Every structure is written in C-alpha cells, then in structure tokens.
C-alpha positions in Angstrom: 29.5 97.5 52.0 32.2 98.2 54.6 33.1 95.3 56.8 34.1 96.2 60.2 35.5 93.9 62.8 35.5 94.6 66.5 37.9 92.8 68.9 36.4 93.3 72.4 33.0 93.9 71.0 31.4 92.7 74.5 32.3 96.0 76.3 29.3 98.2 76.6 31.0 100.9 74.9 32.5 99.0 72.1 29.0 97.4 71.4 27.7 100.9 71.3 30.1 101.9 68.6 29.4 98.7 66.7 25.8 99.7 66.8 26.6 103.1 65.2 28.7 101.3 62.5 25.9 98.8 61.8 23.4 101.9 61.6 25.6 103.5 59.1 25.5 100.5 56.9 28.6 98.5 58.0 28.6 94.7 58.1 29.7 94.2 61.8 31.5 91.2 63.3 33.6 90.7 66.5 34.9 88.8 69.3 35.3 88.8 73.0 35.8 86.7 76.1 33.5 85.6 79.0 30.6 88.2 78.1 27.7 88.2 80.5 24.5 89.9 80.6 23.4 92.7 80.0 26.2 92.9 77.4 25.8 89.5 75.9 22.1 89.8 75.6 22.6 93.2 73.9 24.9 91.6 71.3 22.5 89.1 70.6 19.7 91.4 70.2 21.6 93.5 67.7 22.3 90.5 65.4 26.0 90.9 65.4 28.2 88.1 64.0 30.5 87.5 67.1 32.5 84.9 68.7 33.0 84.3 72.4 36.8 83.8 72.7 39.7 85.2 70.7 41.1 83.5 67.6 42.5 84.7 64.3 39.9 82.4 62.6 37.3 84.8 64.1 38.4 87.3 61.4 36.2 87.1 58.4 37.5 87.3 54.8 37.4 90.9 53.4 37.5 92.8 56.5 38.0 96.5 55.7 38.9 97.8 59.2 39.4 96.8 62.7 38.2 98.5 66.0 40.4 97.1 68.9 39.4 97.7 72.5 41.5 98.8 75.6 41.2 95.7 77.6 44.6 94.3 78.9 43.8 91.0 77.0 43.8 92.9 73.7 47.5 93.6 73.5 49.2 91.8 70.3 51.8 90.3 72.5 49.3 88.1 74.2 46.3 88.1 71.8 46.8 86.0 68.5 43.7 87.7 67.1 44.8 91.2 67.5 48.2 90.2 66.2 46.5 88.8 63.2 44.5 91.8 62.7 47.6 94.1 62.7 49.2 91.8 60.1 46.5 92.2 57.6 47.6 95.8 56.9 44.1 97.1 57.2 43.3 100.3 59.1 43.2 99.9 63.0 41.1 102.1 65.0 40.6 102.5 68.8 37.3 103.0 70.2 37.9 106.8 70.7 39.6 107.3 67.2 36.6 105.6 65.5 34.2 107.8 67.5 36.3 110.7 66.3 35.5 110.0 62.7 31.7 109.9 63.6 31.7 113.1 65.4 33.6 115.4 63.0 30.4 116.6 61.5 28.3 116.7 64.7 28.0 119.1 67.6 28.9 116.7 70.5 28.0 117.1 74.0 30.6 115.3 76.0 29.7 114.2 79.4 32.8 113.7 81.5 33.7 113.4 85.1 34.9 110.6 87.6 31.4 109.6 88.4 27.8 109.8 86.9 28.9 109.9 83.3 26.7 106.9 82.1 23.5 108.0 84.0 24.1 111.7 82.9 24.5 110.7 79.4 21.4 108.4 79.4 19.3 111.3 81.1 20.4 113.6 78.4 19.6 111.3 75.5 16.2 110.3 77.0 15.1 113.9 77.8 16.1 115.2 74.4 14.2 112.5 72.6 11.2 112.7 75.0 11.0 116.4 74.1 11.3 115.8 70.3 14.9 116.4 69.7 16.2 113.4 67.8 19.9 113.6 69.0 22.4 111.1 68.4 23.8 109.4 71.5 26.6 106.9 72.8 26.0 105.6 76.4 28.4 103.2 78.1 25.7 101.4 79.7 22.1 100.2 79.0 19.4 102.7 79.6 16.0 101.0 80.2 14.2 103.4 78.1 16.3 103.5 75.0 16.3 100.7 72.6 20.0 100.7 72.0 23.0 102.0 73.7 23.8 104.3 70.6 22.0 105.8 67.8 23.1 108.1 65.0 20.3 110.4 65.4 18.8 113.3 63.0 20.3 116.4 64.3 23.7 117.8 64.7 23.5 117.3 68.6 25.2 114.2 69.6 25.4 113.1 73.4 28.4 111.0 74.3 29.8 109.5 77.5 33.4 110.9 77.6 35.9 108.5 79.4 39.2 109.8 80.7 40.8 106.4 80.5 43.6 106.1 77.8 42.4 105.5 74.1 44.3 102.3 73.7 47.5 100.5 74.2 49.4 102.8 71.9 47.6 106.0 72.5 47.7 107.3 76.1 45.6 110.4 75.6 42.1 110.4 77.2 39.4 109.0 75.2 37.3 112.1 75.6 39.9 114.3 73.8 39.1 112.6 70.6 35.5 113.5 70.6 35.5 117.0 69.2 33.5 118.5 72.1 31.3 121.3 71.5 29.7 121.4 74.8 30.5 119.5 78.0 28.8 118.4 81.3 31.6 117.7 84.0 29.9 115.9 87.1 33.1 115.6 89.2 36.8 115.2 89.2 38.1 112.8 92.0 41.4 111.1 91.7 40.9 107.5 90.2 42.6 105.1 87.8 45.7 105.1 89.9 47.3 102.6 87.7 47.3 105.0 84.9 47.2 108.4 86.9 49.4 108.0 89.9 48.8 111.6 91.1 45.8 114.0 91.4 47.6 116.4 89.0 48.0 113.6 86.3 44.4 112.8 86.7 43.1 116.3 86.3 45.4 117.2 83.4 43.0 115.8 80.6 40.0 117.5 82.2 42.0 120.9 81.9 42.7 120.1 78.2 39.1 119.2 77.5 37.7 122.4 78.9 40.4 124.6 77.5 39.6 123.3 74.0 35.9 124.1 73.9 34.9 126.6 71.2 33.8 130.0 72.3 30.2 129.2 71.3 30.2 126.1 73.6 28.8 125.4 77.0 30.6 124.0 79.9 28.0 122.9 82.5 30.0 122.3 85.7 29.0 120.6 89.0 29.4 123.1 91.8 29.0 120.4 94.3 32.7 119.5 93.3 34.5 122.9 93.4 37.6 121.4 91.8 35.5 121.1 88.6 35.0 124.8 88.4 38.7 125.4 89.3 39.9 123.4 86.3 37.9 125.6 83.9 39.7 128.7 84.4 41.1 128.7 81.0 37.8 127.4 79.2 36.5 129.9 76.6 33.0 128.6 76.6 29.9 129.9 78.4 30.3 128.5 82.1 27.0 127.3 83.6 27.2 125.9 87.2 24.6 123.4 88.6 24.1 121.3 91.7 22.1 120.3 94.8 21.9 122.8 97.8 24.8 124.9 96.7 25.3 128.3 95.2 24.9 127.7 91.3 23.2 129.0 88.3 20.8 126.0 88.5 20.2 124.3 91.8 17.9 121.6 93.2 16.7 122.3 96.8 14.4 120.3 99.2 15.5 116.8 97.8 13.5 114.1 99.6 12.1 110.5 99.0 8.5 110.3 98.2 7.4 106.7 98.1 9.3 105.1 95.2 10.0 108.5 93.6 12.7 111.3 94.6 11.4 114.8 94.4 13.0 118.2 94.5 12.5 121.9 93.7 14.5 123.3 90.8 15.7 126.9 90.9 17.3 129.1 88.0 19.2 131.5 90.2 16.6 132.6 92.8 13.6 131.7 90.5 11.8 128.5 91.6 10.8 126.5 88.6 8.5 124.3 90.7 8.6 120.6 91.8 10.2 117.8 89.9 10.2 114.0 90.4 12.2 111.1 89.3 12.5 107.4 89.7 16.1 107.6 90.3 17.1 107.6 94.0 20.0 109.5 95.7 21.2 113.3 95.6 24.0 112.4 93.2 21.4 111.5 90.6 19.5 114.7 91.3 22.7 116.5 90.5 22.9 114.7 87.2 19.4 115.6 86.3 19.9 119.3 87.1 23.1 119.3 85.0 21.4 117.9 82.0 18.4 120.4 82.3 20.7 123.3 82.9 22.7 122.5 79.7 19.7 121.7 77.5 17.8 124.7 78.5 20.8 127.0 78.1 21.5 125.5 74.6 17.8 126.2 73.7 16.9 122.6 72.9 14.2 122.1 75.6 12.1 123.9 78.3 11.9 123.3 82.0 8.4 122.4 81.5 9.0 119.9 78.8 11.8 118.4 81.1 9.5 118.1 84.1 6.9 116.2 81.9 9.5 113.7 80.6 11.8 113.2 83.5 9.3 111.2 85.7 9.2 108.4 83.0 12.9 107.9 82.9 13.7 104.5 84.7 17.5 104.7 84.7 20.1 102.5 83.6 21.2 98.9 84.2 23.6 98.3 87.2 23.5 101.8 88.3 21.5 101.6 91.6 19.1 99.2 89.7 16.6 97.4 91.9 17.3 93.7 91.1 15.0 91.9 93.6 11.7 90.5 92.5 10.3 90.0 96.0 9.3 93.1 98.1 10.3 92.2 101.8 14.0 93.1 101.2 15.1 95.5 98.4 18.1 94.4 96.6 20.0 96.9 94.5 23.0 96.7 92.3 25.4 99.8 91.9 28.6 100.4 90.1 31.2 100.3 92.8 34.4 101.1 90.7 35.4 104.1 92.8 35.1 105.5 96.4 33.0 108.3 95.1 30.4 106.0 93.4 30.4 103.7 96.5 29.7 106.6 98.9 26.9 108.1 96.8 25.3 104.6 96.3 25.4 104.0 100.2 24.2 107.6 100.8 21.3 107.2 98.4 19.9 104.0 100.1 20.3 105.2 103.5 18.4 108.4 102.6 15.7 106.4 100.8 15.4 103.6 103.2 15.8 105.4 106.6 16.6 103.1 109.4 16.7 99.9 107.5 19.9 97.9 108.2 22.1 98.0 105.1 24.1 95.0 104.0 26.8 95.7 101.4 28.3 93.0 99.1 31.5 94.5 97.7 34.0 93.3 94.9 37.3 95.1 94.5 37.3 94.9 90.9 38.6 98.2 89.8 42.5 98.8 89.9 42.2 101.8 92.4 40.3 99.5 95.0 43.1 96.8 94.7 46.2 99.2 94.8 48.0 99.5 98.1 48.4 103.1 97.8 44.6 103.6 97.9 43.9 101.4 101.0 42.8 104.7 102.8 39.7 104.5 100.5 38.4 101.7 102.9 38.5 104.2 106.0 35.2 105.8 104.7 33.9 103.6 101.9 31.2 101.6 103.9 30.2 104.0 106.7 26.6 103.7 107.3 26.4 100.1 106.5 25.5 97.5 109.1 27.9 94.9 107.5 30.0 94.3 104.4 30.9 91.3 102.7 34.1 91.6 100.6 35.3 89.4 97.7 38.8 88.7 97.0 40.3 91.4 94.7 40.3 90.7 90.9 43.4 89.1 89.6 43.6 90.4 86.1 46.5 92.9 85.9 47.7 92.2 89.4 51.4 92.0 88.4 51.3 95.4 86.9 50.7 97.3 90.0 51.1 97.0 93.9 48.1 95.1 94.7 46.7 94.7 98.2 45.8 91.2 99.6 42.2 90.3 100.5 43.3 90.2 104.3 44.7 93.8 104.0 41.3 95.0 102.5 39.3 93.3 105.2 41.5 94.5 108.0 41.3 98.1 106.8 37.6 97.9 106.4 37.0 96.5 109.9 39.3 99.3 111.3 36.9 101.7 110.0 34.2 100.5 112.5 32.3 98.5 109.9 31.8 94.8 110.5 33.5 93.6 107.3 34.0 89.8 106.4 35.0 87.5 103.5 32.1 87.0 101.0 30.1 83.8 101.2 26.8 83.7 99.5 25.0 81.6 102.3 26.4 83.8 104.9 25.1 86.9 103.2 21.7 85.5 102.9 21.4 84.3 106.4 22.7 87.6 107.8 20.2 89.8 106.1 17.5 91.2 108.3 14.0 90.9 107.2 13.5 94.6 107.3 16.8 95.3 105.8 18.1 96.3 102.4 21.0 95.0 100.2 23.4 96.9 98.0 25.7 94.9 95.6 28.6 97.0 94.6 30.9 95.8 91.7 32.2 96.6 88.2 32.5 92.9 87.6 30.0 90.0 88.4 31.0 88.8 91.8 33.3 86.0 90.1 30.1 84.7 88.4 28.0 84.7 91.6 26.0 87.8 91.0 22.9 86.2 89.6 22.9 83.3 92.1 23.2 85.7 95.0 20.2 87.7 93.6 18.1 84.5 93.1 19.1 83.1 96.7 17.9 86.5 98.3 14.5 86.4 96.3 14.0 82.7 97.5 14.8 83.5 101.0 12.4 86.5 101.3 9.7 85.6 98.8 
C-alpha cells in the first residue's frame, strides 16, 4: 500500500485530492494549521490521520510520497515539516502535479475562470451523476448534494475545478495547465491575484495557453457575458460553444426571475426555446453557470436538456457560495465568497434581485491579496453599491510584507467615498443596526477572524 502524506491537507482542494488518493487505495496522512469547518469536518468524516499544526513528528514512518500545498506557510524556509519532507528524498508533488498523474488516462473537463469555478464544477458533477453518468470530479468546495469533494468515478469523463493560481513555490505555472484538459468551461476572465499577476496581460496569459492547448476534438464552452473570454480563444482548435444570460450566444437563458425560493428562466438553443427551468440557486451569475454546464454536457452528448431540467431543481448548491446560514426566518443571512470584485458584485446583485427593497447589510473581510493591495483600492468604488451599510474588518495580516498593503483606514475611506455607509466591523453594532425587514450578506474568503459563527448565532438569537 502506498503511503501519501499531505502537508496543507485542510485546504478544500487538498482534502479533495487526498480523497482521490484514498479511493485509489493509498494510506493517507497529513497536517495543517487552524483548520475550521467545513474543512475540518470533512477531514474527520473521511477518517484521515491528520494533525493540527506543523511538525516533522507528523510525518509517519514509511511515507512513499508527499503532496505539499501552496500556502505561504508551506515554504521549507519557514516550515520544518516541509523541510523534513524534502530531506527524506521521497517524491514531492504539488496539488497540480499529483492531479496530473490521475488525469493522464481520463477526458478532463476543466472549469476555469476568475469566478464561478466551484459552483460550475459542482453543477456539472451533480447533473452528470443525477443523469446516470458516473463521471469523476474534484471540486474546491463542498457541494451539499455530493458525499465527497472528489470521486474517481467510473467513466473517462472527469470534471475538475481549474485554478489559475501558481502550482507551488517552485512551479509558477497555473494549476489548470497541468490537468490535461480535453474540454473547458471558461466562466469569466477578470484581473485578480494582483500579487502574482500584476497586469491584465499577465493574468490572461495562462487562459490563452489553456485554450490553445485543447485537442481538436475538444469543446470550449465560453461565457459570452464576458466578451474577453471569447477573444482569448482565437487560437483554440476545439469546438467553440458560447453561452450566457440575455446575450447573443449558442445557448442562452432569458426571462430570469425569482419565484419564491427558486430562480426560474427560459433556456434557448439558438432561437429554439427549450422551455422553463428552475433552480434553488439565486442570481443571474448562477444561471450563467448552469447554462454553461448544460451547453457543454448536451454538446458532448452526455445528457439531454430534458434530463437536465429534471435534475437541476434538486441541486442545493455548495457551502459558502450564497449559502443561507440563518436558522430564523425574519432576517435572511447569506454567506458568500468575497475573494474578488466580480464575486462581490455578483453576490450583492443576486440578493438585491431576489429580495427586492429589503435593506441589505454587508459584512466584508478583505482577506484576498487583491482586496488588500493599494493598487486595487479602486475596487471599493463600486464593490458595495446597492448595500444600505457595510461593516469592514481589518485586512488579513498574512503575507502583508510581500506586497503594498492598504490600511484599514484607507479601505474604509475609499468605501465611504463611493456613497455607501461603511464602518469598522463590530459584531454588536452589526446586530443592532440590521433592520427587521432586512437581509444580511457576509462576504469573506476567511472566517471573520474567528467571528463568523458567533455573528451568525447572534443574528439568529436577535431575530428568532
């Protein structure tokens, strides 16, 4: 039995890869630092032998290979466990290179883009399986209707979330370039990860390579709501299929509207109406994601629109992506993934569309590098438009010295200058300021410095 040790196993993507190794028969062990739900819950459910905290003592005897994550804390210069792993002489894999080994014999659909990757990958995995196609999958988030974040599957098709971030500290190439893509869905391409890609051109470069490297028999499903996506595919040899919402495309959703707890839309292939579809997901951006998956899967011949319609309404989405986290019914509280301007705007627009005139309170944590970088302060000019008030936490400290980080005061001043009432986060102040007919959106890629669950509990108690 192969023994594989994962350093940084608590990351949702890393725990997914560990799941694939476990399914393949590996004995899995690992370590991480300050892991919180849902990641910690998932590790426990999988029965992995893992440690909270890094130490050479975490490495079991007889390890055959290591998989080491990309977190800044996983550099051998600052992490003794990583250093000890490298000194063993055993093979060292990155997340991406390990996945490359798994995907060599498959037909991967790589879901790429600056937003919507996790949700789109989860929709694809769910629809295929619900329609009887036992595809493999790897999702960088927890889908509520799938037992695991990854599964080897039983057919050649394998759906994988494709991250444009560098593979590891020693390989600057984008992760998705390792995934042997046969098909792709590209949801959007908007400048992000300014600490890695300082210019738009640098950010777009790996997407150009991904599309140009597709096989002639592949399919590139491209979101036409983001024209730059289509422009980047000029050298793509694969079949181009466009999709979107209220836009000229091969596959298009129109008449999107909220209907109670559901979102309904009419789906068109060209000018042919395929009828009304409904989903539990909210927001036009999620309808885009759904249409992209249906377009790819039908064009690939894996499912029919009718089968997709029947399965779609049962899909409940993924954790932390516009997930309703309130237990009381008076004031809906949603958690969204606010790691970029595009994701933030999509979440706010979705809640405004779904809840109409209810006053929207946003709690925001500048956790991702782009939100913290002084060169990206302009994001705050439009980020919170439509919100009644915004409470902003101090920017994350990790990696602060490695880029030109904005101060908390600068961020608050820029947000207030946009015309939105912004103030420093304080849990009691948030709870007392929320209107009884309001709605709350929590946006972060962290955990509000440990205050995420206390805040949710406090809102539930206040409006029970």
